[in-house]
C-alpha positions in Angstrom: 0.0 0.0 0.0 1.1 3.5 -0.7 -0.2 5.8 2.0 0.6 9.0 3.9 0.3 10.5 7.4 -2.7 12.5 6.2 -4.5 9.3 5.0 -3.8 7.3 8.1 -4.8 10.3 10.3 -8.0 10.6 8.4 -8.8 6.9 9.0 -8.2 7.2 12.7 -10.3 10.3 13.0 -13.2 9.0 10.8 -13.1 5.7 8.8 -16.0 6.9 6.7 -14.2 10.0 5.5 -11.2 7.8 4.7 -13.4 5.6 2.5 -14.9 8.6 0.7 -11.5 10.3 0.1 -9.0 7.5 -0.3 -10.9 4.4 -1.4 -13.8 5.9 -3.4 -11.8 9.0 -4.4 -14.8 11.2 -4.1 -13.9 14.8 -4.6 -14.1 16.8 -1.4 -15.1 20.4 -1.5 -12.6 22.3 0.6 -14.1 24.1 3.6 -13.3 27.7 4.4 -10.9 26.6 7.2 -9.0 24.4 4.7 -8.7 27.1 2.2 -7.6 29.5 4.8 -4.9 27.1 6.2 -3.6 26.4 2.7 -3.3 30.2 2.0 -1.4 30.8 5.2 1.0 27.9 4.4 1.5 29.4 0.9 2.3 32.8 2.4 5.0 31.4 4.7 6.5 29.5 1.8 6.6 32.8 -0.1 8.3 34.4 2.9 11.2 32.0 3.0 11.7 31.1 -0.7 13.1 34.5 -1.8 16.6 34.0 -0.4 18.7 36.1 0.1 16.5 39.1 -0.6 13.5 38.2 1.5 10.2 40.0 1.2 9.3 42.6 3.7 6.3 42.2 6.0 4.3 44.6 3.8 5.1 42.4 0.7 4.0 39.3 2.5 0.7 40.9 3.5 0.2 42.2 0.0 0.7 38.6 -1.3 -1.7 37.3 1.3 -4.5 39.7 0.3 -3.9 39.2 -3.4 -4.2 35.4 -3.0 -7.2 35.4 -0.6 -9.9 33.1 -2.0 -12.8 35.5 -1.9 -15.3 33.3 -3.7 -18.2 31.6 -1.8 -17.5 33.8 1.3 -19.9 36.2 2.8 -18.6 39.7 3.3 -18.6 39.2 7.1 -16.8 35.8 6.9 -14.1 37.2 4.5 -13.6 40.2 6.8 -13.1 37.9 9.9 -10.7 35.5 8.1 -8.7 38.3 6.4 -8.2 40.0 9.7 -7.2 36.8 11.5 -4.7 35.8 8.8 -3.1 39.2 8.8 -2.7 39.0 12.6 -1.1 35.6 12.3 1.4 36.7 9.6 2.3 39.9 11.4 3.0 38.0 14.6 5.0 35.3 12.9 7.1 37.7 10.9 7.9 39.8 13.9 9.0 36.7 15.9 10.6 34.9 12.9 12.4 37.2 10.6 13.3 35.0 7.6 16.9 36.1 7.3 17.6 34.6 10.8 17.1 31.0 9.7 19.0 28.5 7.6 16.2 26.8 5.7 17.1 23.5 4.0 13.7 22.7 2.6 10.2 24.0 2.2 7.3 21.6 1.5 9.8 18.8 1.2 8.5 15.5 0.0 9.7 12.2 1.6 9.1 8.5 1.4 9.6 5.8 4.1 9.6 2.1 3.1 7.9 -0.1 5.7 8.6 -3.8 5.7 5.9 -6.0 7.2 8.0 -9.1 8.0 5.1 -11.1 9.3 3.0 -10.7 6.1 6.0 -10.3 3.8 4.6 -7.0 2.4 6.2 -3.7 1.6 4.4 -0.4 2.1 5.4 3.2 1.2 4.6 6.0 3.6 4.9 9.4 1.9 4.4 12.9 3.1 5.3 16.6 2.9 7.2 18.5 5.6 6.4 22.2 5.8 10.0 23.3 6.7 13.4 21.9 7.5 16.0 24.1 9.2 19.7 23.6 9.9 20.3 25.0 13.4 23.5 26.9 14.5 24.6 23.9 16.6 24.6 21.6 13.5 21.4 19.8 14.4 18.1 19.9 12.4 14.6 21.1 13.0 11.4 20.0 11.4 8.6 22.6 11.6 5.0 22.1 10.9 2.6 25.0 10.8 -0.8 24.9 12.5 -3.6 27.5 12.2 -5.8 25.8 14.7 -7.1 27.4 17.9 -6.4 24.5 20.3 -3.0 24.3 21.9 -2.1 20.7 22.8 -0.2 19.6 25.9 3.5 18.8 25.9 2.5 15.1 26.5 0.5 15.1 23.3 3.4 16.7 21.4 5.7 14.0 22.7 3.4 11.4 21.3 2.4 13.2 18.1 2.1 10.6 15.3 2.7 13.2 12.6 6.0 14.4 14.1 7.2 10.8 14.5 6.6 10.0 10.9 8.3 13.3 9.8 11.4 12.4 11.9 11.5 8.9 10.2 11.2 10.6 6.8 14.1 13.0 7.5 16.3 10.2 8.8 15.6 8.0 5.8 16.4 10.9 3.5 19.7 11.7 5.3 20.8 8.4 7.0 23.8 10.0 8.7 21.5 12.1 11.0 21.0 10.6 14.4 17.6 10.7 16.1 18.9 13.0 18.9 20.0 15.5 16.2 16.4 16.1 15.0 14.2 18.7 16.8 10.5 18.4 16.0 8.3 21.5 16.3 4.7 22.5 15.8 4.3 26.2 15.2 0.9 27.4 16.4 0.4 30.6 14.4 -2.7 31.9 16.2 -0.9 31.9 19.5 2.7 32.7 18.4 3.8 29.6 20.2 6.2 26.8 19.1 6.1 23.4 21.0 9.0 21.1 20.4 10.0 17.5 21.1 12.4 14.8 20.1 12.3 11.1 19.2 14.5 8.1 19.8 15.2 4.9 17.9 12.7 3.0 20.0 10.1 5.7 19.1 10.8 5.0 15.4 10.2 1.3 15.9 7.0 2.0 17.8 5.7 4.4 15.1 6.5 1.8 12.4 4.6 -0.9 14.3 1.6 1.4 14.9 1.6 2.4 11.2 1.7 -1.2 10.1 -1.2 -2.0 12.5 -3.3 0.8 11.0 -2.5 -0.3 7.4 -3.4 -3.9 8.2 -6.7 -2.8 9.8 -7.6 -0.8 6.7 -6.7 -3.7 4.4 -8.7 -6.2 6.5 -11.8 -3.9 6.3 -11.5 -3.7 2.6 -10.8 -7.4 2.2 -13.7 -8.5 4.4 -16.1 -5.8 3.2 -16.4 -4.4 6.7 -18.0 -1.0 7.5 -16.0 2.2 7.5 -18.2 3.9 10.1 -18.4 7.6 10.6 -17.2 9.1 13.9 -19.1 12.2 14.9 -16.8 14.8 16.4 -16.1 18.6 16.3 -13.9 17.8 13.2 -17.1 17.2 11.2 -17.5 21.0 10.9 -14.3 21.0 8.8 -15.3 18.0 6.5 -16.4 18.5 3.0 -18.3 15.2 2.9 -21.0 16.2 5.4 -23.8 16.4 2.8 -23.2 12.7 1.8 -22.1 11.3 5.2 -24.6 8.8 6.9 -24.1 10.7 10.1 -25.1 14.1 8.6 -26.8 13.9 5.2 -30.3 13.8 6.8 -29.6 17.3 7.9 -29.4 18.5 4.3 -32.7 16.8 3.2 -36.2 18.2 3.1 -37.7 15.6 5.5 -41.1 17.2 6.1 -42.8 15.0 3.6 -40.9 11.7 4.5 -43.0 8.8 5.7 -42.2 5.6 7.6 -45.0 3.1 8.0 -47.6 5.8 7.2 -46.3 8.2 9.8 -44.4 11.4 9.1 -40.8 11.1 10.2 -40.8 14.6 12.0 -43.8 13.5 13.9 -42.1 10.3 15.0 -39.1 12.3 16.2 -41.2 14.8 18.0 -43.1 12.1 19.9 -39.8 10.3 20.6 -38.4 13.3 22.3 -41.6 14.0 24.1 -41.8 10.5 25.6 -38.1 10.5 26.4 -38.6 13.7 28.4 -41.6 12.3 30.2 -39.6 9.1 31.0 -36.8 11.2 32.6 -39.3 13.2 34.6 -41.1 10.0 35.7 -37.8 8.3 36.7 -36.9 11.4 38.8 -40.3 11.4 40.4 -40.2 7.7 41.1 -36.9 8.2 43.0 -38.5 10.9 45.1 -41.6 8.8 45.9 -39.4 5.8 46.8 -37.6 7.9 49.3 -40.9 9.1 50.8 -42.3 5.6 51.1 -39.1 4.2 52.5 -39.1 6.9 55.2 -42.8 6.1 56.0 -42.1 2.3 56.2 -39.2 2.9 58.6 -41.1 5.4 60.7 -44.0 2.9 61.1 -41.7 -0.1 61.5 -43.5 -2.0 58.8 -42.4 -3.9 55.6 -45.5 -3.4 53.4 -48.0 -0.7 52.7 -51.4 -1.4 51.1 -53.4 0.9 48.8 -56.2 0.7 46.3 -53.7 0.2 43.4 -51.7 -2.6 45.1 -49.0 -3.3 47.6 -45.6 -1.8 48.0 -43.0 -3.8 49.9 -39.4 -3.2 51.0 -36.7 -5.8 51.1 -33.2 -5.5 52.5 -30.3 -6.2 50.1 -27.0 -6.9 51.7 -23.7 -6.2 49.9 -20.7 -8.2 51.0 -17.0 -7.6 51.0 -15.1 -10.9 51.0 -11.8 -11.7 52.7 -10.0 -13.1 49.6 -7.0 -14.3 51.6 -9.3 -16.7 53.4 -11.2 -17.6 50.3 -8.0 -18.4 48.4 -6.9 -20.8 51.2 -10.3 -22.6 50.7 -10.5 -22.6 46.9 -6.8 -23.1 45.9 -6.5 -26.6 47.2 -9.6 -27.5 45.2 -8.2 -26.0 42.0 -11.0 -23.4 41.8 -9.1 -20.2 42.8 -8.2 -19.3 39.2 -11.9 -19.4 38.2 -12.7 -16.2 40.2 -9.7 -14.2 38.9 -11.3 -13.2 35.6 -11.0 -9.5 34.5 -13.8 -7.2 35.7 -15.1 -5.0 32.9 -16.5 -2.4 35.3 -13.2 -2.1 37.1 -11.5 -1.8 33.7 -13.8 1.1 32.7 -12.9 2.9 36.0 -9.2 2.3 35.5 -9.4 3.7 31.9 -10.3 7.1 33.4 -7.1 7.1 35.5 -4.4 5.9 33.0 -2.5 7.9 30.3 -4.0 8.3 26.8 -1.4 6.0 25.2 -2.3 3.2 27.6 -6.0 3.7 26.8 -5.2 3.5 23.1 -3.3 0.2 23.7 -6.3 -1.3 25.6 -8.7 -0.2 22.9 -6.6 -2.3 20.4 -7.1 -5.3 22.7 -10.9 -5.2 22.4 -12.7 -7.9 20.5 -16.3 -7.4 19.2 -18.4 -10.4 20.2 -21.8 -9.0 19.4 -23.2 -6.0 17.6 -26.5 -4.4 18.3 -28.2 -1.1 17.4 -29.4 1.5 19.9 -30.7 5.1 19.6 -29.3 8.2 21.3 -31.1 11.5 21.3 -29.7 15.0 21.7 -31.9 18.0 22.1 -30.9 20.7 19.6 -29.3 23.8 21.2 -28.9 26.0 18.2 -29.8 26.0 14.5 -27.5 23.7 12.4 -26.8 26.4 9.9 -25.8 29.0 12.5 -22.4 30.6 11.6 -19.9 30.7 14.4 -16.6 32.5 14.5 -14.0 29.8 14.5 -11.3 32.1 15.9 -13.1 33.3 19.0 
């Protein structure tokens, strides 16, 4: 398989989008955020390519406004994005005057050959690195630009899959470079912050193993005709496939006239939410009534109360805590001790909240689907789906 970080990341974020984009090769209309990000990257490339006579800040901003993709934007949206982009570029230029850096490559392409020894297969992992610098101490820095609002933690940077792949790509390109000579940085343009990390040889091995696992999972789904299910997340707002995605396409349909078993779909949904709300209120009231009746039974020192509609009784449920040292001494000689040592799924779920993200990811890989069923979830709408929000606030 020939793949890339971008493709593998897309699969991890949403298998359905991967299927649309990579397998079915459906054309994706770029979102405004994607167009904006591409333009900012292009401006930074323009800033560093004119060596040794670098453009001034005014020339960079002039280039930015001349290249701004004004089509399909409202006047308000264009104004917001233009101002935000200019702010990013001003801040970056002031902090990173281009003549202060020794840039070895801009938008450099790389390929990493991955050998799957177990399956005797060869895969090619390709990608593009935004910028490669040679630092004054003789080491190298890989820089990837980000226009996003969210600033990740240092722990997330230290485990970032993209940076690991880029480091592997640079080392394969120039084999004489040692892992500790490669500095890996994400430049967050909105905040004027750069977060950096490094990788070791064991990190490369782990990244290669994780990459092969993802490739094998993709190939298995294709081979066995398994689902590439959509994953609903905030990233959906930046996906060009929303109008055809199973998780979203209903939003784009005129459903007022749609019928299921002779009943209008909007009416079914309205009744569903109504009954669901009534159920929640009923459950809350039942708890309140249970407490009142329990207090009454205790005050009267009785176990049952009689009414016109029936009988309500209370029963005591005792919960035990066992002395497992004693139980082991009884069961082990009988060869039965191991039978009560099975993993407890409830305890596992509690532990998952307490352990690091990388450990949760490894445990997720150890899951095995034994049965599949369908259930419904309902979320009350808080705002109109077409409401425009400012992505930069």
